[in-house]
Predicted model as a PDB file, atoms N, CA, C, CB and O in Angstrom, pLDDT in the B-factor column:
MODEL        1                                                                  
ATOM      1  N   UNK A   1       0.697   7.986  10.083  1.00 66.00           N  
ATOM      2  CA  UNK A   1      -0.129   7.947   9.684  1.00 66.00           C  
ATOM      3  C   UNK A   1      -2.123   7.212   8.904  1.00 66.00           C  
ATOM      4  CB  UNK A   1       0.634   8.235   9.571  1.00 66.00           C  
ATOM      5  O   UNK A   1      -2.986   7.245   9.782  1.00 66.00           O  
ATOM      6  N   UNK A   2      -2.522   6.790   7.793  1.00 70.00           N  
ATOM      7  CA  UNK A   2      -3.743   6.302   8.144  1.00 70.00           C  
ATOM      8  C   UNK A   2      -4.498   4.888   8.429  1.00 70.00           C  
ATOM      9  CB  UNK A   2      -4.236   6.742   7.399  1.00 70.00           C  
ATOM     10  O   UNK A   2      -4.182   3.698   8.448  1.00 70.00           O  
ATOM     11  N   UNK A   3      -5.612   5.630   8.630  1.00 80.00           N  
ATOM     12  CA  UNK A   3      -6.728   4.342   9.578  1.00 80.00           C  
ATOM     13  C   UNK A   3      -7.605   4.495   9.158  1.00 80.00           C  
ATOM     14  CB  UNK A   3      -7.117   4.285  11.103  1.00 80.00           C  
ATOM     15  O   UNK A   3      -8.261   5.456   9.560  1.00 80.00           O  
ATOM     16  N   UNK A   4      -8.301   3.381   7.779  1.00 84.00           N  
ATOM     17  CA  UNK A   4      -9.523   3.139   8.201  1.00 84.00           C  
ATOM     18  C   UNK A   4      -9.674   1.758   9.147  1.00 84.00           C  
ATOM     19  CB  UNK A   4     -10.342   3.112   6.966  1.00 84.00           C  
ATOM     20  O   UNK A   4      -8.861   0.931   9.559  1.00 84.00           O  
ATOM     21  N   UNK A   5     -11.529   1.979   9.318  1.00 94.00           N  
ATOM     22  CA  UNK A   5     -12.550   0.663   9.369  1.00 94.00           C  
ATOM     23  C   UNK A   5     -13.084   0.356   8.426  1.00 94.00           C  
ATOM     24  CB  UNK A   5     -13.574   0.658  10.135  1.00 94.00           C  
ATOM     25  O   UNK A   5     -13.924   1.062   7.867  1.00 94.00           O  
ATOM     26  N   UNK A   6     -12.759  -0.633   8.082  1.00 96.00           N  
ATOM     27  CA  UNK A   6     -13.964  -0.806   6.702  1.00 96.00           C  
ATOM     28  C   UNK A   6     -14.468  -2.733   6.318  1.00 96.00           C  
ATOM     29  CB  UNK A   6     -12.865   0.004   4.824  1.00 96.00           C  
ATOM     30  O   UNK A   6     -13.658  -3.531   6.791  1.00 96.00           O  
ATOM     31  N   UNK A   7     -15.540  -3.302   5.630  1.00 97.00           N  
ATOM     32  CA  UNK A   7     -15.527  -4.734   5.848  1.00 97.00           C  
ATOM     33  C   UNK A   7     -15.185  -5.171   4.591  1.00 97.00           C  
ATOM     34  CB  UNK A   7     -16.809  -5.364   6.368  1.00 97.00           C  
ATOM     35  O   UNK A   7     -14.829  -4.534   3.599  1.00 97.00           O  
ATOM     36  N   UNK A   8     -15.320  -6.184   4.747  1.00 98.00           N  
ATOM     37  CA  UNK A   8     -14.307  -7.526   4.269  1.00 98.00           C  
ATOM     38  C   UNK A   8     -15.030  -7.714   3.513  1.00 98.00           C  
ATOM     39  CB  UNK A   8     -13.879  -8.835   5.082  1.00 98.00           C  
ATOM     40  O   UNK A   8     -16.166  -7.852   3.967  1.00 98.00           O  
ATOM     41  N   UNK A   9     -14.864  -7.873   1.588  1.00 98.00           N  
ATOM     42  CA  UNK A   9     -15.827  -8.383   1.008  1.00 98.00           C  
ATOM     43  C   UNK A   9     -16.470 -10.119   0.791  1.00 98.00           C  
ATOM     44  CB  UNK A   9     -15.503  -7.828   0.012  1.00 98.00           C  
ATOM     45  O   UNK A   9     -15.968 -11.115   1.314  1.00 98.00           O  
ATOM     46  N   UNK A  10     -17.271 -10.105   0.193  1.00 98.00           N  
ATOM     47  CA  UNK A  10     -17.097 -11.372   0.046  1.00 98.00           C  
ATOM     48  C   UNK A  10     -15.968 -11.960  -1.419  1.00 98.00           C  
ATOM     49  CB  UNK A  10     -18.640 -11.824  -0.021  1.00 98.00           C  
ATOM     50  O   UNK A  10     -15.919 -13.029  -2.027  1.00 98.00           O  
ATOM     51  N   UNK A  11     -15.571 -11.304  -1.482  1.00 98.00           N  
ATOM     52  CA  UNK A  11     -14.110 -11.935  -2.137  1.00 98.00           C  
ATOM     53  C   UNK A  11     -12.930 -11.226  -1.629  1.00 98.00           C  
ATOM     54  CB  UNK A  11     -14.002 -11.793  -3.821  1.00 98.00           C  
ATOM     55  O   UNK A  11     -11.975 -10.766  -2.256  1.00 98.00           O  
ATOM     56  N   UNK A  12     -13.193 -11.226  -0.301  1.00 98.00           N  
ATOM     57  CA  UNK A  12     -11.672 -10.923   1.157  1.00 98.00           C  
ATOM     58  C   UNK A  12     -10.765 -10.721  -0.598  1.00 98.00           C  
ATOM     59  CB  UNK A  12     -10.817 -13.187   2.914  1.00 98.00           C  
ATOM     60  O   UNK A  12      -9.883 -11.331  -1.202  1.00 98.00           O  
ATOM     61  N   UNK A  13     -11.768  -9.313  -0.885  1.00 98.00           N  
ATOM     62  CA  UNK A  13     -11.055  -7.756  -0.928  1.00 98.00           C  
ATOM     63  C   UNK A  13     -11.659  -6.501   0.536  1.00 98.00           C  
ATOM     64  CB  UNK A  13     -11.684  -6.956  -2.813  1.00 98.00           C  
ATOM     65  O   UNK A  13     -12.713  -6.457   1.171  1.00 98.00           O  
ATOM     66  N   UNK A  14     -10.393  -5.647   0.585  1.00 98.00           N  
ATOM     67  CA  UNK A  14     -10.687  -4.491   0.977  1.00 98.00           C  
ATOM     68  C   UNK A  14     -10.375  -3.587   0.373  1.00 98.00           C  
ATOM     69  CB  UNK A  14     -10.409  -4.290   1.893  1.00 98.00           C  
ATOM     70  O   UNK A  14      -9.227  -3.453  -0.051  1.00 98.00           O  
ATOM     71  N   UNK A  15     -11.436  -2.631   0.155  1.00 96.00           N  
ATOM     72  CA  UNK A  15     -10.782  -1.162  -0.602  1.00 96.00           C  
ATOM     73  C   UNK A  15     -10.477  -0.004  -0.244  1.00 96.00           C  
ATOM     74  CB  UNK A  15     -11.392  -0.684  -1.408  1.00 96.00           C  
ATOM     75  O   UNK A  15     -11.173   0.886   0.246  1.00 96.00           O  
ATOM     76  N   UNK A  16      -9.014  -0.056  -0.601  1.00 96.00           N  
ATOM     77  CA  UNK A  16      -8.505   1.255   0.619  1.00 96.00           C  
ATOM     78  C   UNK A  16      -7.964   2.849  -1.288  1.00 96.00           C  
ATOM     79  CB  UNK A  16      -5.920   0.189   2.284  1.00 96.00           C  
ATOM     80  O   UNK A  16      -7.426   2.880  -2.395  1.00 96.00           O  
ATOM     81  N   UNK A  17      -8.627   3.648  -0.349  1.00 94.00           N  
ATOM     82  CA  UNK A  17      -7.538   4.755  -1.373  1.00 94.00           C  
ATOM     83  C   UNK A  17      -8.793   3.991  -2.816  1.00 94.00           C  
ATOM     84  CB  UNK A  17      -4.853   4.133  -1.499  1.00 94.00           C  
ATOM     85  O   UNK A  17      -8.506   2.816  -3.042  1.00 94.00           O  
ATOM     86  N   UNK A  18      -9.693   4.389  -3.461  1.00 96.00           N  
ATOM     87  CA  UNK A  18      -9.855   3.563  -5.104  1.00 96.00           C  
ATOM     88  C   UNK A  18      -8.674   1.882  -5.187  1.00 96.00           C  
ATOM     89  CB  UNK A  18      -9.016   5.141  -6.717  1.00 96.00           C  
ATOM     90  O   UNK A  18      -8.117   1.569  -6.239  1.00 96.00           O  
ATOM     91  N   UNK A  19      -8.590   1.404  -4.438  1.00 97.00           N  
ATOM     92  CA  UNK A  19      -7.914   0.099  -5.114  1.00 97.00           C  
ATOM     93  C   UNK A  19      -7.838  -1.222  -3.855  1.00 97.00           C  
ATOM     94  CB  UNK A  19      -6.093   0.598  -5.717  1.00 97.00           C  
ATOM     95  O   UNK A  19      -7.565  -0.692  -2.778  1.00 97.00           O  
ATOM     96  N   UNK A  20      -7.977  -2.522  -3.734  1.00 98.00           N  
ATOM     97  CA  UNK A  20      -8.421  -3.486  -3.521  1.00 98.00           C  
ATOM     98  C   UNK A  20      -7.320  -4.869  -2.739  1.00 98.00           C  
ATOM     99  CB  UNK A  20      -9.000  -3.625  -4.798  1.00 98.00           C  
ATOM    100  O   UNK A  20      -7.333  -6.083  -2.944  1.00 98.00           O  
ATOM    101  N   UNK A  21      -6.970  -4.527  -2.365  1.00 98.00           N  
ATOM    102  CA  UNK A  21      -6.684  -5.309  -1.482  1.00 98.00           C  
ATOM    103  C   UNK A  21      -6.717  -6.976  -0.446  1.00 98.00           C  
ATOM    104  CB  UNK A  21      -6.890  -4.663  -1.247  1.00 98.00           C  
ATOM    105  O   UNK A  21      -7.336  -7.223   0.589  1.00 98.00           O  
ATOM    106  N   UNK A  22      -5.778  -7.859  -1.271  1.00 98.00           N  
ATOM    107  CA  UNK A  22      -6.405  -9.392  -0.501  1.00 98.00           C  
ATOM    108  C   UNK A  22      -6.833  -9.636   1.417  1.00 98.00           C  
ATOM    109  CB  UNK A  22      -4.927 -10.641  -0.807  1.00 98.00           C  
ATOM    110  O   UNK A  22      -6.040  -8.898   2.003  1.00 98.00           O  
ATOM    111  N   UNK A  23      -7.367 -10.063   2.040  1.00 98.00           N  
ATOM    112  CA  UNK A  23      -6.775 -10.425   3.493  1.00 98.00           C  
ATOM    113  C   UNK A  23      -7.154 -11.882   3.524  1.00 98.00           C  
ATOM    114  CB  UNK A  23      -7.460  -9.512   4.886  1.00 98.00           C  
ATOM    115  O   UNK A  23      -7.781 -12.231   2.524  1.00 98.00           O  
ATOM    116  N   UNK A  24      -6.944 -12.768   4.371  1.00 98.00           N  
ATOM    117  CA  UNK A  24      -6.633 -13.900   4.312  1.00 98.00           C  
ATOM    118  C   UNK A  24      -8.250 -14.043   4.226  1.00 98.00           C  
ATOM    119  CB  UNK A  24      -5.635 -14.537   5.417  1.00 98.00           C  
ATOM    120  O   UNK A  24      -8.953 -13.091   4.564  1.00 98.00           O  
ATOM    121  N   UNK A  25      -9.205 -16.083   3.451  1.00 98.00           N  
ATOM    122  CA  UNK A  25     -10.575 -15.660   2.612  1.00 98.00           C  
ATOM    123  C   UNK A  25     -11.148 -15.068   3.640  1.00 98.00           C  
ATOM    124  CB  UNK A  25     -11.586 -16.840   1.911  1.00 98.00           C  
ATOM    125  O   UNK A  25     -11.798 -14.025   3.716  1.00 98.00           O  
ATOM    126  N   UNK A  26     -10.708 -16.162   4.735  1.00 98.00           N  
ATOM    127  CA  UNK A  26     -11.525 -16.211   6.402  1.00 98.00           C  
ATOM    128  C   UNK A  26     -11.967 -15.613   7.245  1.00 98.00           C  
ATOM    129  CB  UNK A  26     -11.145 -16.534   7.191  1.00 98.00           C  
ATOM    130  O   UNK A  26     -12.507 -15.974   8.290  1.00 98.00           O  
ATOM    131  N   UNK A  27     -11.583 -13.811   6.480  1.00 98.00           N  
ATOM    132  CA  UNK A  27     -11.826 -13.119   7.136  1.00 98.00           C  
ATOM    133  C   UNK A  27     -12.684 -12.496   6.668  1.00 98.00           C  
ATOM    134  CB  UNK A  27     -11.073 -12.669   7.503  1.00 98.00           C  
ATOM    135  O   UNK A  27     -13.032 -11.545   7.368  1.00 98.00           O  
ATOM    136  N   UNK A  28     -13.543 -12.702   5.143  1.00 98.00           N  
ATOM    137  CA  UNK A  28     -15.060 -12.851   5.114  1.00 98.00           C  
ATOM    138  C   UNK A  28     -16.194 -11.475   5.754  1.00 98.00           C  
ATOM    139  CB  UNK A  28     -15.276 -14.263   6.067  1.00 98.00           C  
ATOM    140  O   UNK A  28     -15.969 -11.353   6.958  1.00 98.00           O  
ATOM    141  N   UNK A  29     -16.525 -11.171   5.610  1.00 98.00           N  
ATOM    142  CA  UNK A  29     -17.164 -10.483   6.124  1.00 98.00           C  
ATOM    143  C   UNK A  29     -17.085  -9.496   7.575  1.00 98.00           C  
ATOM    144  CB  UNK A  29     -17.855 -11.189   6.031  1.00 98.00           C  
ATOM    145  O   UNK A  29     -17.612  -8.412   7.828  1.00 98.00           O  
ATOM    146  N   UNK A  30     -16.167 -10.406   8.401  1.00 97.00           N  
ATOM    147  CA  UNK A  30     -15.926  -9.374   9.312  1.00 97.00           C  
ATOM    148  C   UNK A  30     -15.662  -7.774   9.138  1.00 97.00           C  
ATOM    149  CB  UNK A  30     -14.977  -9.817   9.858  1.00 97.00           C  
ATOM    150  O   UNK A  30     -15.828  -7.361   7.991  1.00 97.00           O  
ATOM    151  N   UNK A  31     -15.276  -6.826  10.115  1.00 97.00           N  
ATOM    152  CA  UNK A  31     -14.978  -6.015   9.884  1.00 97.00           C  
ATOM    153  C   UNK A  31     -13.369  -5.788   9.987  1.00 97.00           C  
ATOM    154  CB  UNK A  31     -15.758  -5.443  10.418  1.00 97.00           C  
ATOM    155  O   UNK A  31     -12.825  -6.575  10.761  1.00 97.00           O  
ATOM    156  N   UNK A  32     -12.384  -4.712   9.250  1.00 98.00           N  
ATOM    157  CA  UNK A  32     -11.335  -4.694   9.738  1.00 98.00           C  
ATOM    158  C   UNK A  32     -10.861  -3.459  10.205  1.00 98.00           C  
ATOM    159  CB  UNK A  32     -10.649  -5.200   9.013  1.00 98.00           C  
ATOM    160  O   UNK A  32     -11.697  -2.618  10.534  1.00 98.00           O  
ATOM    161  N   UNK A  33      -9.055  -3.077  10.337  1.00 97.00           N  
ATOM    162  CA  UNK A  33      -8.193  -1.517   9.838  1.00 97.00           C  
ATOM    163  C   UNK A  33      -7.408  -2.056   9.462  1.00 97.00           C  
ATOM    164  CB  UNK A  33      -7.629  -0.301  10.743  1.00 97.00           C  
ATOM    165  O   UNK A  33      -6.629  -2.942   9.813  1.00 97.00           O  
ATOM    166  N   UNK A  34      -7.882  -0.757   7.682  1.00 97.00           N  
ATOM    167  CA  UNK A  34      -6.793  -0.835   7.660  1.00 97.00           C  
ATOM    168  C   UNK A  34      -5.515   0.601   8.277  1.00 97.00           C  
ATOM    169  CB  UNK A  34      -6.857  -1.248   6.345  1.00 97.00           C  
ATOM    170  O   UNK A  34      -5.880   1.578   8.931  1.00 97.00           O  
ATOM    171  N   UNK A  35      -3.821   0.286   7.766  1.00 96.00           N  
ATOM    172  CA  UNK A  35      -2.944   0.925   8.430  1.00 96.00           C  
ATOM    173  C   UNK A  35      -2.561   1.546   6.844  1.00 96.00           C  
ATOM    174  CB  UNK A  35      -1.822  -0.006   9.491  1.00 96.00           C  
ATOM    175  O   UNK A  35      -2.647   0.796   5.871  1.00 96.00           O  
ATOM    176  N   UNK A  36      -2.182   2.823   6.712  1.00 95.00           N  
ATOM    177  CA  UNK A  36      -0.965   3.096   5.642  1.00 95.00           C  
ATOM    178  C   UNK A  36       0.097   2.994   6.707  1.00 95.00           C  
ATOM    179  CB  UNK A  36      -0.954   4.724   4.701  1.00 95.00           C  
ATOM    180  O   UNK A  36       0.007   2.340   7.746  1.00 95.00           O  
ATOM    181  N   UNK A  37       1.017   3.658   6.346  1.00 91.00           N  
ATOM    182  CA  UNK A  37       2.431   3.987   6.176  1.00 91.00           C  
ATOM    183  C   UNK A  37       3.948   4.085   5.325  1.00 91.00           C  
ATOM    184  CB  UNK A  37       2.568   3.570   6.750  1.00 91.00           C  
ATOM    185  O   UNK A  37       4.710   3.202   4.932  1.00 91.00           O  
ATOM    186  N   UNK A  38       3.992   5.387   5.252  1.00 89.00           N  
ATOM    187  CA  UNK A  38       4.425   5.449   4.027  1.00 89.00           C  
ATOM    188  C   UNK A  38       4.428   3.960   2.250  1.00 89.00           C  
ATOM    189  CB  UNK A  38       5.797   5.844   4.667  1.00 89.00           C  
ATOM    190  O   UNK A  38       3.797   4.059   1.197  1.00 89.00           O  
ATOM    191  N   UNK A  39       4.896   3.416   2.469  1.00 95.00           N  
ATOM    192  CA  UNK A  39       3.915   2.582   1.864  1.00 95.00           C  
ATOM    193  C   UNK A  39       3.640   1.504   1.826  1.00 95.00           C  
ATOM    194  CB  UNK A  39       3.867   2.615   1.059  1.00 95.00           C  
ATOM    195  O   UNK A  39       3.990   0.803   0.877  1.00 95.00           O  
ATOM    196  N   UNK A  40       2.790   0.947   3.040  1.00 97.00           N  
ATOM    197  CA  UNK A  40       3.082   0.201   2.794  1.00 97.00           C  
ATOM    198  C   UNK A  40       1.949  -0.357   3.415  1.00 97.00           C  
ATOM    199  CB  UNK A  40       4.210   0.022   2.906  1.00 97.00           C  
ATOM    200  O   UNK A  40       2.270  -0.302   4.602  1.00 97.00           O  
ATOM    201  N   UNK A  41      -0.083  -1.268   3.327  1.00 97.00           N  
ATOM    202  CA  UNK A  41      -1.207  -0.948   3.718  1.00 97.00           C  
ATOM    203  C   UNK A  41      -1.381  -2.257   5.107  1.00 97.00           C  
ATOM    204  CB  UNK A  41      -2.309  -0.929   2.298  1.00 97.00           C  
ATOM    205  O   UNK A  41      -1.624  -3.427   4.813  1.00 97.00           O  
ATOM    206  N   UNK A  42      -1.237  -1.877   6.321  1.00 97.00           N  
ATOM    207  CA  UNK A  42      -1.164  -3.002   6.784  1.00 97.00           C  
ATOM    208  C   UNK A  42      -2.501  -3.292   7.421  1.00 97.00           C  
ATOM    209  CB  UNK A  42      -0.059  -3.095   7.592  1.00 97.00           C  
ATOM    210  O   UNK A  42      -2.870  -2.400   8.185  1.00 97.00           O  
ATOM    211  N   UNK A  43      -3.336  -4.341   7.292  1.00 98.00           N  
ATOM    212  CA  UNK A  43      -4.650  -4.812   7.662  1.00 98.00           C  
ATOM    213  C   UNK A  43      -4.605  -5.889   8.922  1.00 98.00           C  
ATOM    214  CB  UNK A  43      -5.308  -5.473   6.353  1.00 98.00           C  
ATOM    215  O   UNK A  43      -3.939  -6.909   9.100  1.00 98.00           O  
ATOM    216  N   UNK A  44      -5.966  -4.971  10.001  1.00 97.00           N  
ATOM    217  CA  UNK A  44      -5.710  -6.167  11.464  1.00 97.00           C  
ATOM    218  C   UNK A  44      -7.144  -5.433  11.307  1.00 97.00           C  
ATOM    219  CB  UNK A  44      -4.273  -6.045  13.270  1.00 97.00           C  
ATOM    220  O   UNK A  44      -7.794  -4.455  10.939  1.00 97.00           O  
ATOM    221  N   UNK A  45      -7.066  -7.449  12.226  1.00 97.00           N  
ATOM    222  CA  UNK A  45      -8.683  -7.585  12.810  1.00 97.00           C  
ATOM    223  C   UNK A  45      -8.373  -8.211  14.804  1.00 97.00           C  
ATOM    224  CB  UNK A  45      -9.824  -9.309  11.448  1.00 97.00           C  
ATOM    225  O   UNK A  45      -7.483  -9.002  15.116  1.00 97.00           O  
ATOM    226  N   UNK A  46      -9.108  -7.741  15.539  1.00 95.00           N  
ATOM    227  CA  UNK A  46      -8.781  -7.500  16.258  1.00 95.00           C  
ATOM    228  C   UNK A  46      -7.941  -7.121  17.045  1.00 95.00           C  
ATOM    229  CB  UNK A  46      -9.001  -7.770  16.287  1.00 95.00           C  
ATOM    230  O   UNK A  46      -7.835  -7.618  18.166  1.00 95.00           O  
ATOM    231  N   UNK A  47      -7.024  -5.961  16.507  1.00 94.00           N  
ATOM    232  CA  UNK A  47      -5.346  -5.226  16.289  1.00 94.00           C  
ATOM    233  C   UNK A  47      -4.833  -6.465  16.604  1.00 94.00           C  
ATOM    234  CB  UNK A  47      -4.648  -3.766  17.425  1.00 94.00           C  
ATOM    235  O   UNK A  47      -4.164  -6.681  17.615  1.00 94.00           O  
ATOM    236  N   UNK A  48      -5.057  -7.095  15.964  1.00 97.00           N  
ATOM    237  CA  UNK A  48      -3.840  -8.551  15.584  1.00 97.00           C  
ATOM    238  C   UNK A  48      -3.852  -8.561  13.338  1.00 97.00           C  
ATOM    239  CB  UNK A  48      -5.047 -10.969  16.600  1.00 97.00           C  
ATOM    240  O   UNK A  48      -4.750  -8.839  12.543  1.00 97.00           O  
ATOM    241  N   UNK A  49      -1.851  -7.949  13.059  1.00 98.00           N  
ATOM    242  CA  UNK A  49      -1.908  -8.470  11.998  1.00 98.00           C  
ATOM    243  C   UNK A  49      -2.016  -9.563  11.717  1.00 98.00           C  
ATOM    244  CB  UNK A  49      -1.292  -8.232  11.544  1.00 98.00           C  
ATOM    245  O   UNK A  49      -1.586 -10.498  12.392  1.00 98.00           O  
ATOM    246  N   UNK A  50      -2.972  -9.707  10.031  1.00 98.00           N  
ATOM    247  CA  UNK A  50      -3.210 -10.047   8.951  1.00 98.00           C  
ATOM    248  C   UNK A  50      -2.829  -9.902   8.054  1.00 98.00           C  
ATOM    249  CB  UNK A  50      -3.820  -9.955   8.768  1.00 98.00           C  
ATOM    250  O   UNK A  50      -3.077 -10.795   7.243  1.00 98.00           O  
ATOM    251  N   UNK A  51      -1.940  -8.660   7.543  1.00 98.00           N  
ATOM    252  CA  UNK A  51      -2.210  -8.814   5.899  1.00 98.00           C  
ATOM    253  C   UNK A  51      -0.773  -7.282   5.394  1.00 98.00           C  
ATOM    254  CB  UNK A  51      -4.652  -8.274   5.350  1.00 98.00           C  
ATOM    255  O   UNK A  51      -0.856  -6.079   5.643  1.00 98.00           O  
ATOM    256  N   UNK A  52      -0.087  -7.747   4.950  1.00 98.00           N  
ATOM    257  CA  UNK A  52       0.556  -6.465   4.658  1.00 98.00           C  
ATOM    258  C   UNK A  52       0.599  -6.491   3.048  1.00 98.00           C  
ATOM    259  CB  UNK A  52       2.105  -6.319   5.404  1.00 98.00           C  
ATOM    260  O   UNK A  52       0.336  -7.553   2.483  1.00 98.00           O  
ATOM    261  N   UNK A  53       0.844  -5.627   2.484  1.00 98.00           N  
ATOM    262  CA  UNK A  53       1.057  -5.001   0.517  1.00 98.00           C  
ATOM    263  C   UNK A  53       1.607  -3.880   0.711  1.00 98.00           C  
ATOM    264  CB  UNK A  53      -0.475  -4.597  -0.644  1.00 98.00           C  
ATOM    265  O   UNK A  53       1.597  -3.271   1.781  1.00 98.00           O  
ATOM    266  N   UNK A  54       2.067  -3.566  -0.190  1.00 98.00           N  
ATOM    267  CA  UNK A  54       2.612  -2.933  -0.644  1.00 98.00           C  
ATOM    268  C   UNK A  54       1.359  -1.766  -1.109  1.00 98.00           C  
ATOM    269  CB  UNK A  54       3.462  -3.685  -1.485  1.00 98.00           C  
ATOM    270  O   UNK A  54       0.202  -2.143  -0.924  1.00 98.00           O  
ATOM    271  N   UNK A  55       1.574  -0.362  -1.707  1.00 97.00           N  
ATOM    272  CA  UNK A  55       0.878   0.147  -1.827  1.00 97.00           C  
ATOM    273  C   UNK A  55       0.709   0.261  -3.178  1.00 97.00           C  
ATOM    274  CB  UNK A  55       0.968   0.911  -1.168  1.00 97.00           C  
ATOM    275  O   UNK A  55       1.623   0.193  -3.999  1.00 97.00           O  
ATOM    276  N   UNK A  56      -0.897   0.502  -3.515  1.00 97.00           N  
ATOM    277  CA  UNK A  56      -0.763   0.913  -4.910  1.00 97.00           C  
ATOM    278  C   UNK A  56      -1.384   2.325  -5.190  1.00 97.00           C  
ATOM    279  CB  UNK A  56      -1.432  -0.143  -5.811  1.00 97.00           C  
ATOM    280  O   UNK A  56      -1.883   3.011  -4.298  1.00 97.00           O  
ATOM    281  N   UNK A  57      -1.306   2.716  -6.567  1.00 95.00           N  
ATOM    282  CA  UNK A  57      -1.347   4.487  -7.228  1.00 95.00           C  
ATOM    283  C   UNK A  57      -2.347   3.727  -8.039  1.00 95.00           C  
ATOM    284  CB  UNK A  57       0.301   5.539  -8.216  1.00 95.00           C  
ATOM    285  O   UNK A  57      -3.268   4.479  -8.357  1.00 95.00           O  
ATOM    286  N   UNK A  58      -2.532   2.276  -8.574  1.00 97.00           N  
ATOM    287  CA  UNK A  58      -3.011   2.148  -9.931  1.00 97.00           C  
ATOM    288  C   UNK A  58      -5.519   2.232  -9.538  1.00 97.00           C  
ATOM    289  CB  UNK A  58      -1.964  -0.063 -10.704  1.00 97.00           C  
ATOM    290  O   UNK A  58      -5.931   1.307  -8.838  1.00 97.00           O  
ATOM    291  N   UNK A  59      -5.844   2.542  -9.689  1.00 97.00           N  
ATOM    292  CA  UNK A  59      -7.158   2.574  -9.343  1.00 97.00           C  
ATOM    293  C   UNK A  59      -8.049   1.713  -9.241  1.00 97.00           C  
ATOM    294  CB  UNK A  59      -7.598   3.160  -9.878  1.00 97.00           C  
ATOM    295  O   UNK A  59      -7.465   0.647  -9.432  1.00 97.00           O  
ATOM    296  N   UNK A  60      -9.438   1.452  -9.000  1.00 97.00           N  
ATOM    297  CA  UNK A  60      -9.470   0.254  -9.288  1.00 97.00           C  
ATOM    298  C   UNK A  60      -8.750  -1.603  -9.384  1.00 97.00           C  
ATOM    299  CB  UNK A  60      -9.632   0.700  -9.936  1.00 97.00           C  
ATOM    300  O   UNK A  60      -9.180  -2.691  -9.002  1.00 97.00           O  
ATOM    301  N   UNK A  61      -7.820  -1.266  -9.910  1.00 98.00           N  
ATOM    302  CA  UNK A  61      -6.491  -2.413  -9.443  1.00 98.00           C  
ATOM    303  C   UNK A  61      -6.935  -4.134  -8.270  1.00 98.00           C  
ATOM    304  CB  UNK A  61      -5.182  -1.105  -8.182  1.00 98.00           C  
ATOM    305  O   UNK A  61      -7.402  -4.463  -7.180  1.00 98.00           O  
ATOM    306  N   UNK A  62      -6.804  -4.259  -8.555  1.00 98.00           N  
ATOM    307  CA  UNK A  62      -6.354  -5.818  -7.118  1.00 98.00           C  
ATOM    308  C   UNK A  62      -5.101  -5.909  -7.374  1.00 98.00           C  
ATOM    309  CB  UNK A  62      -7.083  -7.770  -7.278  1.00 98.00           C  
ATOM    310  O   UNK A  62      -4.553  -5.729  -8.461  1.00 98.00           O  
ATOM    311  N   UNK A  63      -4.340  -6.361  -5.759  1.00 98.00           N  
ATOM    312  CA  UNK A  63      -3.197  -6.906  -5.640  1.00 98.00           C  
ATOM    313  C   UNK A  63      -3.956  -8.057  -4.452  1.00 98.00           C  
ATOM    314  CB  UNK A  63      -1.839  -5.750  -5.206  1.00 98.00           C  
ATOM    315  O   UNK A  63      -4.479  -7.908  -3.348  1.00 98.00           O  
ATOM    316  N   UNK A  64      -3.657  -9.376  -5.455  1.00 98.00           N  
ATOM    317  CA  UNK A  64      -3.977 -10.388  -5.030  1.00 98.00           C  
ATOM    318  C   UNK A  64      -2.849 -11.216  -4.203  1.00 98.00           C  
ATOM    319  CB  UNK A  64      -4.486 -10.949  -6.055  1.00 98.00           C  
ATOM    320  O   UNK A  64      -1.723 -11.101  -4.686  1.00 98.00           O  
ATOM    321  N   UNK A  65      -2.946 -11.993  -3.097  1.00 98.00           N  
ATOM    322  CA  UNK A  65      -1.527 -12.425  -3.407  1.00 98.00           C  
ATOM    323  C   UNK A  65      -2.812 -14.242  -3.303  1.00 98.00           C  
ATOM    324  CB  UNK A  65       0.328 -11.834  -1.814  1.00 98.00           C  
ATOM    325  O   UNK A  65      -4.011 -14.503  -3.202  1.00 98.00           O  
ATOM    326  N   UNK A  66      -1.403 -15.024  -3.426  1.00 97.00           N  
ATOM    327  CA  UNK A  66      -2.502 -16.437  -3.246  1.00 97.00           C  
ATOM    328  C   UNK A  66      -2.687 -16.637  -2.979  1.00 97.00           C  
ATOM    329  CB  UNK A  66      -2.828 -17.283  -3.264  1.00 97.00           C  
ATOM    330  O   UNK A  66      -3.866 -16.945  -3.152  1.00 97.00           O  
ATOM    331  N   UNK A  67      -1.731 -17.121  -1.414  1.00 97.00           N  
ATOM    332  CA  UNK A  67      -2.342 -17.779   0.494  1.00 97.00           C  
ATOM    333  C   UNK A  67      -3.807 -17.160   0.691  1.00 97.00           C  
ATOM    334  CB  UNK A  67      -1.133 -16.928   2.253  1.00 97.00           C  
ATOM    335  O   UNK A  67      -4.408 -17.470   1.719  1.00 97.00           O  
ATOM    336  N   UNK A  68      -4.429 -16.285  -0.253  1.00 98.00           N  
ATOM    337  CA  UNK A  68      -5.290 -15.773   0.532  1.00 98.00           C  
ATOM    338  C   UNK A  68      -6.827 -16.056   0.118  1.00 98.00           C  
ATOM    339  CB  UNK A  68      -4.953 -14.419   0.601  1.00 98.00           C  
ATOM    340  O   UNK A  68      -7.842 -15.600   0.646  1.00 98.00           O  
ATOM    341  N   UNK A  69      -6.654 -17.339  -1.472  1.00 96.00           N  
ATOM    342  CA  UNK A  69      -7.412 -18.153  -1.912  1.00 96.00           C  
ATOM    343  C   UNK A  69      -7.194 -18.913  -1.126  1.00 96.00           C  
ATOM    344  CB  UNK A  69      -7.394 -18.496  -3.025  1.00 96.00           C  
ATOM    345  O   UNK A  69      -7.767 -20.002  -1.145  1.00 96.00           O  
TER     346      UNK A  69                                                      
ENDMDL                                                                          
END                                                                             
């Protein structure tokens, strides 16, 4: 399992492995932990799962869920 600690951008996305994944907008500016296991990228704040996405190898692309907007 790969872990990273990052800050959520103002556009409510986090960067992981040259790709951007959305989190619920209320978390903009907070620090989160990204965990990758196989093909899942899971994002946690204070050890609570915020969301997860399927891993994307598309460099500099965006994966955004409408409910995060």
